[in-house]
NUFIDREN-335602 format. One line per field, with one value per residue (C-alpha): residue number from 1; residue in one letter; x, y, z. Coordinates in steps of 0.05 Angstrom, whole numbers, plus 32768, in hexadecimal, padded with zeros to 4 digits. Layout:
BEGIN
nr <- (NUM,...)
rest <- (A,...)
xx <- (X,...)
yy <- (Y,...)
zz <- (Z,...)
// end
This chain:
BEGIN
nr <- (1,2,3,4,5,6,7,8,9,10,11,12,13,14,15,16,17,18,19,20,21,22,23,24,25,26,27,28,29,30,31,32,33,34,35,36,37,38,39,40,41,42,43,44,45,46,47,48,49,50,51,52,53,54,55,56,57,58,59,60,61,62,63,64,65,66,67,68,69,70,71,72,73,74,75,76,77,78,79,80,81,82,83,84,85,86,87,88,89,90,91,92,93,94,95,96,97,98,99,100,101,102,103,104,105,106,107,108,109,110,111,112,113,114,115,116,117,118,119,120,121,122,123,124,125,126,127,128,129,130,131,132,133,134,135,136,137,138,139,140,141,142,143,144,145,146,147,148,149,150,151,152,153,154,155,156,157,158,159,160,161,162,163,164,165,166,167,168,169,170,171,172,173,174,175,176)
rest <- (M,S,V,N,D,T,K,S,V,S,F,R,N,P,S,L,E,D,G,A,A,I,W,R,V,A,K,D,S,G,V,L,D,L,N,S,A,F,M,Y,M,L,L,A,K,E,F,G,D,T,C,I,V,A,E,H,A,D,E,V,V,G,F,V,T,G,F,R,P,P,Q,R,P,G,S,I,F,L,W,Q,V,G,V,D,A,S,M,R,G,E,G,L,G,V,Q,L,L,T,A,F,L,Q,S,P,G,A,R,G,A,T,M,L,E,T,T,I,A,P,S,N,E,A,S,Q,A,L,F,T,A,I,A,R,D,L,G,T,D,I,V,S,G,E,G,L,R,A,D,H,F,P,P,E,G,D,H,E,A,E,D,W,Y,Y,I,G,P,F,D,P,A,R,P,S,Q,L,E,L)
xx <- (8000,801A,7FFF,800D,7FCB,7FA1,7F62,7F81,7F8F,7F61,7F6F,7F3E,7F38,7F2C,7EF1,7EEE,7EE2,7F28,7F4C,7F57,7F71,7FA1,7FBA,7FC4,7FEE,8018,8020,8032,8065,8095,80B7,8084,807A,803A,8007,7FC7,7F8E,7F67,7F97,7F8F,7F44,7F45,7F71,7F42,7F04,7F1C,7F54,7F3A,7F40,7F8C,7F94,7F92,7F87,7F9A,7F6B,7F75,7F41,7F18,7F51,7F7B,7FC2,7FE0,7FD4,7FED,7FDC,7FE5,7FC8,7FCC,7FF6,7FCB,800A,801E,7FDF,8007,8024,800B,802F,8036,8039,803E,803F,8031,8030,801B,8053,802E,8032,8079,80A7,806D,806F,8034,8058,805F,8017,8000,8027,800A,7FC3,7FD4,7FEA,7FAC,7F7C,7F49,7F6F,7FAE,7F8B,7FB3,7FF0,8032,8060,8064,8082,8096,80C8,80F8,812A,8172,8176,8137,8157,8119,80EE,8125,8127,80DB,80D5,8111,80ED,80AD,80D4,80F3,80AF,8092,80CD,80DD,810F,8116,8138,8142,8153,814F,810B,8103,8143,814A,8149,8103,80E8,80DE,811D,80F7,80E9,8130,8115,8142,8141,8111,812A,80F6,80EF,80D1,80BE,80AB,8093,806A,802F,7FEF,7FC9,7FF4,7FF1,7FEA,8035,8032,8005,7FE2)
yy <- (8000,8045,8086,80A3,8083,80BF,8094,8068,809C,80D5,810F,8132,8156,8125,8120,8106,80C0,80C1,80CE,8085,8075,80B0,8096,8050,806B,8094,8058,8028,8058,8047,808B,80C0,80D9,80B5,80E2,80CA,80B2,80EB,811E,8103,8103,814A,8161,813F,815E,81A4,81B0,8186,81C0,81C1,8175,8143,80F9,80CE,8093,8055,801E,8042,8041,807A,806E,80B2,80F3,8139,815E,81A8,81EA,8235,8254,828D,82B8,82B1,82B3,82B0,826C,8225,81F5,81AD,8181,813A,8114,80CA,8097,804F,801D,8001,8045,805B,806B,807D,80C9,80CC,80FB,8131,8127,812E,816F,8189,8179,8199,81DA,81DA,81CC,8200,820B,821E,8253,8295,8276,828F,8268,821D,820C,81C9,81AA,8173,814C,8154,8109,8107,810E,80F4,812D,8160,8147,8149,8191,81A6,818A,81AE,81F0,81E4,81D4,8213,823C,8256,8252,8220,8239,8213,822B,8215,81FB,81CC,81B8,8172,818F,81AB,8164,813A,8113,80D0,80D7,80E0,810A,8127,8172,818C,81C3,81F6,81FA,8234,822A,8269,829B,827E,829B,8282,8290,825C,821C,81F8,81FF,81BA,818B,814E)
zz <- (8000,7FEF,800A,7FC5,7FB1,7FC6,7FCB,8000,8036,804B,8079,80A7,80E9,8123,8152,8199,817E,815E,819F,81B1,816B,816E,81B2,8194,815A,818C,81BA,8183,8165,819D,8194,81A5,81EC,81FE,821E,8240,8215,8235,8218,81D1,81D9,81F3,81B9,8187,81A7,81BA,8188,814E,811D,8128,8127,80ED,80E7,80AB,809C,8073,806E,80A4,80D6,80F1,80D7,80E8,810C,811A,8159,8160,8178,816F,81A7,81C4,81CE,8184,8159,8119,812C,812B,8159,8144,8182,8167,8125,8128,80F0,80F7,80EA,80AE,808C,809B,8062,8034,803B,806A,809B,8065,8050,8098,80A1,8060,8077,80BA,8099,806E,80A8,80BF,8100,80DA,80B1,80B3,80D5,80B9,80E7,80F7,813A,8158,8187,8173,819C,8183,8177,814C,8107,80E3,80FE,80EF,80A7,80A2,80B9,808F,8052,8066,806C,8027,8008,8027,800D,8052,808B,80C3,8103,8144,8189,81D1,81E3,821E,8240,825D,82A3,8295,8295,82D3,82E4,82E4,829A,8282,8248,8214,8207,81D2,81A3,818B,8140,8119,80D0,80AD,80A0,8068,8042,8063,8023,7FFF,8029,7FE7,7FE0,7FFF,7FD9,7FF4)
// end
């Protein structure tokens, strides 16, 4: 199966009913910080316009969670991207980010923000490709230091990434 067959994968904003499936994809990834099922349900219900799910054969096979930071109304923050193991290596991550930037909740945003651990080279490459496709800059800086996290979690630092500015009237620079 290839996600390049546009009839095989569809993208939409999630609803409360998708929260458990989003949690499952995050849990099964083995690499994402797993939040409570409640958190994913809350995001799907209350922030559904800034989140995306990818479906194949009536099952959620990928997701993006995000929100608009109230202090920076021109930004959209991408919190997590998750892709089911059966769909990895097919370009679904880029397609999810494209759908995310074209979602109703991203309307008017000129800056994409996210955090990425220094060891996460795959995410760094993904966001670098998005910046290139948008024809804009990608800049990183200190975000969350390891000492911000509880010591029991042994969590790596997360650098803050800024992608933009880009023209919000031209989100079609990225094509699904």
